[in-house]
C-alpha positions in Angstrom: 2.7 448.3 -45.0 2.1 450.9 -42.4 3.8 450.7 -39.4 2.0 450.7 -35.8 3.1 450.7 -32.3 0.6 450.4 -29.6 1.8 450.6 -26.4 -0.7 449.3 -23.5 -1.7 445.8 -24.1 -4.9 446.3 -21.6 -8.8 445.3 -23.5 -8.5 448.7 -26.0 -5.1 448.5 -26.9 -4.9 444.7 -27.5 -8.5 444.8 -29.3 -6.7 447.1 -31.7 -3.6 445.6 -32.5 -5.5 442.3 -32.8 -7.9 444.0 -35.5 -5.1 446.0 -37.4 -2.9 442.8 -37.7 -6.0 441.2 -39.5 -6.0 443.5 -41.8 -2.0 443.6 -42.3 -0.7 446.4 -40.6 2.7 445.9 -39.5 2.0 445.9 -35.4 4.1 446.2 -32.4 2.9 446.1 -29.8 4.3 447.3 -25.9 3.1 445.3 -22.4 4.9 445.7 -19.6 4.0 442.2 -18.6 4.0 439.0 -20.0 1.1 437.2 -20.1 2.3 434.4 -17.7 2.5 437.4 -15.5 -1.1 438.8 -16.0 -2.4 435.3 -15.9 -0.6 435.1 -12.2 -1.3 438.4 -10.9 -3.9 440.1 -9.1 -7.4 440.8 -10.3 -7.2 444.0 -12.6 -10.6 445.4 -12.3 -14.8 443.8 -12.4 -15.5 443.9 -16.3 -19.2 442.8 -17.9 -19.3 443.2 -21.4 -22.4 443.7 -23.2 -23.7 443.0 -26.9 -22.3 446.0 -29.0 -18.8 445.2 -27.3 -19.2 441.7 -27.5 -20.0 441.7 -31.4 -16.9 443.5 -31.5 -14.6 440.4 -29.9 -16.4 438.5 -32.8 -15.8 440.5 -35.7 -12.6 439.7 -34.5 -12.5 435.9 -33.9 -11.5 436.2 -30.2 -14.4 435.4 -29.0 -13.3 432.1 -26.9 -15.3 432.4 -23.9 -18.9 432.1 -25.0 -19.1 428.8 -24.1 -17.7 428.8 -20.7 -18.7 432.5 -19.1 -22.2 432.6 -17.4 -24.7 434.3 -20.2 -25.9 437.3 -18.5 -29.6 437.8 -19.6 -30.6 440.3 -17.1 -29.7 443.5 -15.1 -31.0 443.8 -12.0 -31.3 447.2 -9.9 -32.0 447.2 -5.6 -32.6 450.5 -3.8 -31.5 450.0 -0.1 -34.0 451.7 2.3 -32.8 454.4 4.8 -30.6 452.9 7.5 -28.9 450.1 7.5 -29.7 446.7 8.3 -33.2 446.4 6.5 -34.1 442.5 5.2 -35.4 443.9 2.1 -34.7 446.7 -0.2 -36.6 449.7 -1.0 -37.0 448.9 -4.3 -36.0 445.9 -6.8 -36.4 445.0 -10.6 -34.7 443.2 -13.2 -34.7 444.5 -16.6 -34.3 441.7 -19.8 -31.1 442.5 -21.9 -31.8 442.5 -25.5 -28.6 440.4 -26.1 -26.8 438.5 -23.5 -23.6 440.1 -21.7 -20.5 438.7 -20.3 -18.0 439.4 -18.0 -14.4 437.4 -17.9 -11.7 437.8 -15.6 -9.4 440.0 -17.2 -6.3 438.1 -16.7 -8.0 435.3 -18.4 -8.6 437.5 -21.2 -5.4 439.5 -21.4 -3.2 436.7 -21.6 -5.2 434.6 -23.7 -5.7 437.6 -26.3 -1.9 438.4 -25.6 -1.0 434.5 -26.8 -3.2 435.2 -29.7 -1.4 437.8 -31.0 2.1 436.4 -30.8 0.8 433.2 -32.4 -0.7 435.4 -35.2 2.9 436.7 -36.0 3.0 439.5 -33.9 5.6 441.6 -32.3 5.3 441.7 -28.7 7.6 444.0 -26.7 7.9 443.5 -22.3 9.2 446.9 -21.6 7.4 449.7 -19.5 7.2 452.3 -21.7 8.1 456.2 -20.8 8.1 459.2 -22.2 11.6 459.0 -23.8 10.7 455.3 -25.1 7.6 457.3 -27.2 10.1 459.8 -28.3 12.8 457.4 -29.5 10.3 455.1 -31.2 7.9 458.1 -32.8 9.6 458.6 -36.0 10.2 454.4 -36.6 6.4 454.4 -36.6 3.9 455.7 -39.4 2.0 456.0 -35.7 2.4 455.7 -32.4 -1.3 455.1 -29.8 -0.8 455.4 -26.3 -3.5 452.9 -24.8 -2.3 452.8 -21.2 -2.2 455.8 -18.8 0.2 454.0 -16.6 2.9 456.3 -15.2 4.4 459.0 -16.7 2.8 458.3 -20.1 -0.7 460.2 -18.7 1.2 463.3 -18.4 1.4 463.5 -22.2 -2.4 464.2 -22.9 -3.5 467.6 -21.5 -6.8 467.3 -19.4 -9.7 469.0 -21.4 -11.3 471.2 -18.4 -14.6 471.6 -20.2 -15.4 468.0 -20.2 -13.8 467.1 -16.8 -16.0 468.1 -14.1 -13.9 466.2 -11.2 -10.5 467.0 -9.6 -10.5 464.0 -7.3 -11.8 460.8 -7.1 -15.6 460.4 -6.4 -15.4 456.6 -5.6 -12.9 454.2 -3.6 -13.5 451.0 -5.2 -12.9 447.3 -3.3 -13.4 444.4 -5.8 -13.7 440.1 -4.3 -13.9 437.4 -6.6 -15.5 435.0 -4.9 -16.6 430.9 -5.3 -19.5 429.8 -3.4 -22.3 432.7 -3.5 -25.8 431.1 -3.8 -28.0 431.9 -6.3 -30.1 435.0 -6.1 -34.7 434.2 -5.5 -36.0 436.5 -7.4 -36.0 436.0 -10.8 -35.0 431.8 -10.4 -33.0 430.1 -13.5 -32.1 434.3 -14.9 -28.6 435.2 -14.7 -28.2 439.0 -13.8 -25.6 441.4 -13.0 -27.4 443.0 -9.8 -26.3 446.6 -9.0 -27.6 448.3 -5.4 -27.7 451.5 -4.8 -27.3 452.9 -1.0 -28.0 456.2 -1.7 -25.8 458.4 0.2 -22.7 455.8 0.6 -22.5 454.2 -2.6 -22.9 451.1 -4.9 -22.5 447.3 -4.5 -22.4 445.4 -8.2 -22.7 441.9 -8.2 -21.2 440.4 -11.1 -21.5 436.4 -12.2 -17.6 436.0 -14.1 -15.3 433.3 -15.1 -11.9 432.9 -13.8 -9.3 431.0 -14.1 -10.7 428.4 -11.8 -14.0 428.4 -13.2 -17.5 430.3 -12.8 -17.6 433.0 -10.2 -18.9 436.0 -9.0 -17.6 439.3 -8.3 -18.7 441.6 -5.6 -17.8 445.0 -5.7 -18.1 447.9 -3.7 -17.7 451.9 -4.9 -17.8 453.6 -1.6 -18.3 457.8 -1.5 -14.6 458.5 -0.2 -15.3 459.1 3.5 -18.4 457.5 3.7 -19.3 454.6 5.6 -18.5 452.1 2.5 -14.9 453.4 2.1 -13.6 451.2 4.9 -10.6 449.4 2.8 -7.4 451.6 3.6 -6.0 449.2 5.8 -7.0 445.4 5.2 -3.3 443.6 5.2 -4.5 440.4 4.0 -6.9 439.2 1.0 -9.0 437.7 4.3 -9.4 440.5 5.6 -10.5 442.3 2.6 -13.5 439.7 2.1 -14.0 440.1 5.9 -14.9 443.6 5.8 -16.8 443.1 2.2 -18.9 440.6 3.9 -19.7 443.2 7.2 -21.0 445.5 4.8 -23.0 443.5 3.1 -24.6 442.4 6.0 -25.4 446.2 7.3 -26.6 447.5 3.8 -27.3 444.7 1.7 -28.6 441.8 3.6 -30.4 440.2 0.7 -26.9 439.4 -0.6 -25.3 438.5 2.3 -27.9 436.1 2.7 -26.7 434.3 -0.5 -22.4 435.1 0.4 -22.5 432.7 4.0 -20.6 430.4 2.3 -18.1 432.3 -0.2 -14.1 432.0 -0.3 -11.9 434.1 -2.6 -11.1 432.2 -6.0 -7.4 432.6 -5.5 -4.5 434.4 -3.4 -4.8 437.4 -5.8 -8.6 438.0 -6.2 -9.1 441.2 -4.2 -8.1 444.8 -5.6 -8.4 448.3 -4.6 -8.3 451.4 -5.8 -9.4 455.4 -6.7 -9.9 456.7 -10.4 -10.3 460.2 -10.6 -13.0 460.2 -13.8 -10.9 462.8 -16.6 -11.3 463.7 -20.2 -8.0 464.2 -21.8 -7.4 465.7 -25.5 -6.3 462.9 -27.9 -3.0 464.4 -28.9 0.3 463.8 -26.9 3.5 465.9 -27.9 6.6 464.3 -27.2 9.9 466.3 -26.3 11.0 465.9 -30.1 7.9 467.5 -31.2 6.7 464.0 -32.4 2.9 463.4 -31.4 1.3 460.7 -30.5 -2.5 459.4 -29.9 -4.1 458.8 -27.0 -6.5 455.8 -26.6 -9.4 454.2 -24.5 -8.8 455.5 -20.6 -6.0 457.4 -21.5 -8.2 460.3 -22.8 -11.5 459.3 -21.7 -11.2 458.0 -17.9 -15.0 457.2 -16.3 -15.8 455.7 -13.0 -17.0 452.3 -13.2 -20.0 453.1 -11.3 -22.1 452.1 -14.4 -20.0 449.4 -15.6 -18.9 450.6 -18.9 -15.1 450.4 -18.4 -15.0 447.2 -21.1 -17.8 447.9 -23.5 -15.9 451.6 -23.5 -12.6 450.0 -24.2 -14.1 447.9 -26.9 -15.9 450.7 -28.4 -12.6 452.9 -28.7 -10.6 450.0 -30.5 -13.7 449.1 -32.6 -13.5 453.6 -33.7 -9.8 453.4 -34.0 -9.4 450.5 -35.9 -12.1 451.7 -38.8 -10.6 455.1 -38.9 -7.4 453.8 -39.6 -8.1 451.3 -42.2 -10.0 454.2 -43.9 -7.2 456.5 -43.9 -5.3 454.1 -45.8 -1.9 456.0 -47.0 -2.6 459.3 -45.8 -0.6 460.6 -42.8 -1.5 460.2 -39.3 -1.4 464.5 -38.4 -2.5 466.0 -35.5 -6.0 466.9 -37.4 -6.8 463.8 -38.2 -6.0 462.6 -34.7 -8.2 465.4 -33.2 -10.8 464.6 -35.8 -10.9 461.1 -35.1 -11.5 461.3 -31.3 -14.2 463.8 -31.7 -16.0 461.4 -33.9 -15.7 458.9 -31.4 -16.7 461.7 -28.4 -19.6 462.7 -30.0 -20.9 459.2 -31.3 -20.2 457.1 -28.1 -18.2 458.2 -25.5 -19.7 461.3 -24.2 -22.9 459.4 -23.8 -21.0 457.0 -21.2 -19.7 460.0 -19.7 -22.6 462.1 -19.3 -24.4 459.1 -17.8 -21.8 458.0 -15.5 -21.1 461.4 -14.2 -25.1 461.2 -13.4 -24.6 458.6 -11.8 -21.5 459.7 -9.2 -23.8 462.3 -8.2 -25.9 462.5 -5.5 -29.1 460.8 -7.1 -31.8 463.5 -7.8 -35.1 462.8 -7.0 -36.3 462.3 -10.3 -33.6 459.2 -10.8 -35.0 457.8 -7.9 -38.5 457.9 -9.5 -37.2 456.2 -12.1 -35.9 453.3 -10.4 -39.2 453.0 -8.9 -41.0 453.5 -11.8 -38.9 450.0 -13.0 -40.1 448.2 -10.4 -44.1 448.8 -11.4 -43.1 449.1 -15.4 -41.1 446.1 -17.2 -40.8 448.4 -20.0 -39.3 451.2 -17.8 -36.7 448.4 -16.3 -35.9 447.0 -19.5 -34.9 450.3 -21.1 -32.7 450.7 -18.3 -30.9 447.6 -18.6 -30.4 448.0 -22.5 -28.8 451.5 -22.3 -25.9 449.4 -20.1 -25.4 448.3 -23.5 -25.8 452.0 -25.5 -25.8 454.8 -23.1 -26.7 456.9 -26.0 -31.0 456.6 -25.0 -30.6 457.8 -21.7 -30.4 461.7 -23.3 -34.1 461.8 -24.2 -35.4 460.8 -21.1 -33.2 460.2 -18.1 -31.4 463.2 -17.5 -34.4 465.8 -17.3 -36.9 466.2 -14.9 -40.1 466.6 -16.8 -38.9 464.1 -19.6 -38.6 461.6 -17.3 -41.7 462.3 -15.8 -43.6 462.4 -19.5 -42.2 459.1 -20.5 -43.5 457.4 -17.1 -46.8 458.8 -18.0 -46.5 457.2 -21.5 -45.8 454.1 -20.2 -48.5 453.8 -17.5 -51.4 455.2 -20.1 -49.5 452.1 -22.5 -48.4 455.1 -24.9 -44.7 454.4 -24.6 
């Protein structure tokens, strides 16, 4: 039985650990927090998992919340008009998803999966791993996978400059989980994720979710650093954080603010702020003793959450690594294999997410704004953009190039696409 150590009990690390466990591997999982500490802690992200990611959860028998979390059937985009305080967006549409999406508070999901891992006989070690720890363990396992970029572990993996155009965070992030958000009125009865684009300032995501106290909504501001949405540096309390969130809604997205007049935070840990630099790192980490470890998930590909891909990328990475480890059988997990595994994952999946996310982080080009306007006029364009959140590789043929974008819209308008 091959022995594998996974460091990091986030979504990707847990999915991989549980997947290997079901296939008979001897898996040790290292987490810096217990399940109860995670449940009682601060919110960790603003997740939304689309059809492909959810299929991987179901395949592993981990689809615990499908009957309880809101079933998200559409994805809406609003483009705020010039200036602040307009009564309605300049453009607004909702694309229908080919399969339902779902958001579950990571405190609930991670703690639940962590309990499942131990209930199924997994070995859990509660310890904040260091490089010296990995040096000690590397020779005692057939494979060590690092699925957390916390602290010094990220330094094991060299930045890939050719794939990392940014050297600093591109967004200031501010998350609030709330109860009491009123329903949207544009598509009654259709549960949707909504993204408001505020050109030159940032974005707002509104995500129906499930938290420990029941159905809720996530209000997620992403502000360009130094811009008018980057105002969350100093709130001293969760209440002040929510008040700042609502002030921005009133000014930049009053159609959302009208739904938020009676919101309250779901719990004392319902707010989060942060900044992350988008980066791609090389997958093989070299230890001081000469041993090697494999990087996974956002350790090697960190994308900004502006396109809602964090949970999806984690699940897709776990699925790709699981298949490759099983296919490797008894052959050694050497550096050549690690690089080959990552390159296949990059070419098949990760690069498409990175290209799309980096495009949306940059000032929106006129043709992209034109596509957003075209989606308001043509349901098929809206649906295609919405389903690109599940499969970003579809954007490659038409989204990035102005001429291809114009040709695509022309075909749609003529009834030929």
